[in-house]
C-alpha positions, 0 to 999 in steps of 0.5 A: 852934305845933307842928311835928308836924301832928297835934299842931298840929291837936289844939292849934288845936281845943283852944284854940278850944273853950277848953282852953288848949294852950301850947308850952313846955319841961317839966323836971319829971316828968309822968304822960305824957311831954311834957304838963304840967297847970298851972292847967287849961292843958296845957303841951306839950313837943313835944321830949318828947311821945312820943304826940300822942294823949295830948294829946286824952286829957288834955284830955278829963279837963279837958273833962268836969270842972266849970269851977270845978274845971278851973282848979285842976287841976295835974299829976294829974287823980286816978283817978275811973273815971267821969271816965277813961271819960268822957275816952275817949269825949270824946277819941274824939269829938274824934279822929273830928271831926278826922279823926284815926286812932283808932290815934293816940289809942289807941296801943299804948303806953298804956291798960294794953295795951288800945288794940286793945280800945278801938279795936275797941269804939268802931268797933263803937259800944260807947261806953265813957263815952257814958252819963255824957257823956249824963248831963251833956248833952254828947252823946246816944246814938242812942236819945235823939239824935233827941228832942233834935234832935241827931246821936248820938255821936260828935257832941258837943252841947257840947265842955265840961261848962260 
């Protein structure tokens, strides 16, 4: 599907959980190079994809939205701060699950210059976005996970909101 092994691993995982990733050529301008959101699917032009970790972040936006909204998303996710924080946490959980270095996810050319701060925060257990993922029943913090019989974040109870 993809030549780059990291991109391939990410795409295979996303397809397995129900977020469709399709290789293709992108002619139009996109928010992130090489990734086009079309009808809730991620079209990836590997020749234009500068940062494979962006694929996980964009998928995070789709994962945390209701399925009724997911399939109607085209080009942009909007700018909901809560959704952005959930996408950060979700994509971090995927990177841990797939054993992908957090520097690939939180690359230095993204996140408004705050990639190192994000890496440090997540590595120190300060999980930006976790309270909202927990509220949606997608993950649990260390305090609540035992009562649910689940492992704490970055383990995910479910990968998609619904």
